[in-house]
C-alpha positions in Angstrom: 12.0 -18.4 -1.5 9.4 -19.4 1.3 8.0 -17.2 4.1 6.1 -18.7 7.0 4.8 -17.4 10.3 4.9 -19.7 13.1 2.0 -19.0 15.3 -0.3 -20.4 17.8 -0.4 -21.9 21.5 -2.3 -19.2 23.0 -4.9 -21.8 24.3 -4.5 -20.1 27.8 -6.1 -16.9 26.6 -8.8 -18.4 24.5 -12.4 -17.8 25.8 -14.4 -20.7 27.2 -17.4 -21.6 25.1 -20.5 -21.0 27.2 -22.3 -24.4 27.8 -19.6 -26.5 26.4 -16.9 -26.1 29.0 -13.7 -26.2 26.8 -11.8 -23.3 25.0 -11.7 -22.2 21.4 -8.4 -23.0 19.3 -6.0 -20.5 18.7 -7.5 -19.5 15.2 -11.0 -19.9 16.6 -10.3 -16.9 19.1 -10.7 -14.7 15.9 -14.4 -15.8 15.6 -16.9 -13.9 17.7 -19.3 -15.6 20.2 -21.9 -12.7 19.4 -24.6 -14.5 17.2 -25.1 -11.4 15.2 -21.4 -10.6 14.3 -20.4 -11.2 10.8 -17.5 -13.4 12.0 -19.7 -15.4 14.3 -18.6 -18.9 15.4 -20.6 -21.4 13.4 -20.0 -24.7 11.4 -18.2 -24.4 8.1 -17.0 -20.8 8.8 -13.3 -20.0 8.6 -11.8 -17.2 10.8 -10.1 -14.4 9.4 -6.3 -14.4 10.0 -3.5 -12.2 11.0 -0.9 -14.3 9.5 1.1 -12.4 6.8 4.2 -14.1 5.6 5.5 -12.0 2.8 7.2 -12.6 -0.5 8.4 -9.7 -2.5 8.8 -10.2 -6.4 11.1 -7.7 -8.2 11.5 -7.8 -11.9 9.6 -11.1 -12.2 12.0 -13.0 -9.7 11.8 -13.6 -5.9 13.6 -10.8 -4.1 12.7 -10.9 -0.5 10.8 -12.8 2.1 9.9 -11.4 5.7 7.4 -11.8 8.5 7.0 -11.8 12.1 4.7 -13.2 14.7 2.4 -10.6 16.6 -1.1 -10.7 15.8 -2.6 -7.4 14.4 0.7 -5.7 14.6 2.5 -8.1 12.2 1.8 -6.0 8.9 2.8 -2.9 10.9 6.2 -4.0 11.9 7.0 -6.0 8.9 6.1 -3.3 6.4 8.3 -0.7 8.5 11.4 -2.9 8.2 10.5 -3.4 4.3 10.2 0.4 3.9 13.6 1.0 5.6 15.2 -1.3 3.4 13.6 -0.5 -0.2 13.0 3.3 0.4 15.6 4.3 2.9 18.4 2.0 1.5 19.2 0.3 4.7 20.6 -3.1 4.6 18.4 -6.0 5.9 19.7 -6.1 9.4 19.8 -2.3 9.9 16.3 -2.1 8.6 15.2 -4.5 11.2 16.9 -2.8 14.0 15.0 0.6 13.4 12.4 1.5 16.1 8.8 1.0 15.2 5.1 2.1 16.0 2.1 0.4 16.0 -1.6 1.0 16.4 -4.8 -0.9 17.7 -7.4 1.4 16.4 -9.5 -1.5 15.0 -11.1 -4.2 17.2 -8.6 -6.8 17.8 -8.6 -10.0 15.6 -8.1 -12.1 19.0 -10.6 -12.4 21.7 -11.9 -10.2 23.4 -11.7 -8.0 20.5 -10.6 -4.9 22.2 -9.9 -1.7 20.4 -7.8 1.3 21.7 -8.5 4.2 19.2 -6.2 7.2 19.1 -3.3 5.4 20.9 0.0 5.0 19.1 2.5 2.5 20.6 6.0 3.8 20.3 9.4 2.3 20.9 11.6 4.7 22.9 14.0 5.2 20.2 11.7 7.1 17.9 13.0 10.6 17.7 11.3 13.0 20.2 10.2 15.3 17.3 8.3 12.4 15.8 6.5 11.8 19.1 5.7 15.6 19.5 4.4 15.5 16.0 2.0 12.5 16.5 0.7 14.1 19.9 0.3 17.3 17.8 -2.2 15.4 15.6 -4.1 14.3 18.6 -2.7 10.8 19.2 -2.3 9.3 22.7 1.3 8.1 22.8 2.1 4.9 24.7 5.6 4.4 25.2 6.4 0.8 24.8 9.2 -1.3 26.5 12.6 -0.7 24.7 13.0 -3.3 21.7 9.6 -4.9 22.3 7.8 -4.7 18.8 7.9 -8.0 17.2 10.5 -10.5 16.0 10.7 -9.8 12.4 13.0 -11.8 9.9 14.1 -10.9 6.6 15.9 -12.6 3.8 17.0 -10.9 0.6 18.3 -12.5 -2.5 20.5 -10.7 -4.9 20.3 -12.2 -8.4 23.2 -10.6 -9.9 25.7 -11.7 -7.2 23.8 -14.8 -5.9 24.4 -13.7 -2.5 21.7 -14.0 0.3 21.4 -11.3 2.9 19.4 -12.2 6.1 18.3 -10.4 9.3 16.7 -11.0 12.5 15.2 -8.5 14.9 17.0 -8.5 18.3 13.9 -7.7 20.0 12.2 -10.6 21.9 12.7 -14.4 22.0 15.7 -15.8 20.3 15.7 -14.6 16.9 18.3 -15.6 14.2 18.8 -15.9 10.5 20.8 -18.9 9.2 22.1 -19.9 5.9 24.2 -22.2 3.8 
């Protein structure tokens, strides 16, 4: 099993390097132009990354792969679909179809590294009582567009039957899962 996260092509949003007249690469956006920052842009330094393709091992054998593009939200969206499958017993596709939430409390990995502490971004299908509970805890709720969080894909292999189960989030882009 293999999980990969295609990413990149954000050059139009990359910052211009002062005095040089060109932009950073997609991954170099994750470096900081502040000379005092721990992740400052300098020779030989590698930026941190948001790429988190995931492989799950169960009983010593590959069980599932999953991932999504989406910067700092990748882990949040992927984990929610994984928990839906493993803890709530949903099949792969149903787990991906569930509404999600995400936060941006920490400074963003990508330039300009903004933070939005206290905000919780919620897809509209999250139950009203859950939204009310988040508000009661002091969170500012930002209602996202319907079906707008991520493009998760998941594939699970059943070692007992030899069956492969796949699913693709119907959110944005043209997601699909294929097999043979």
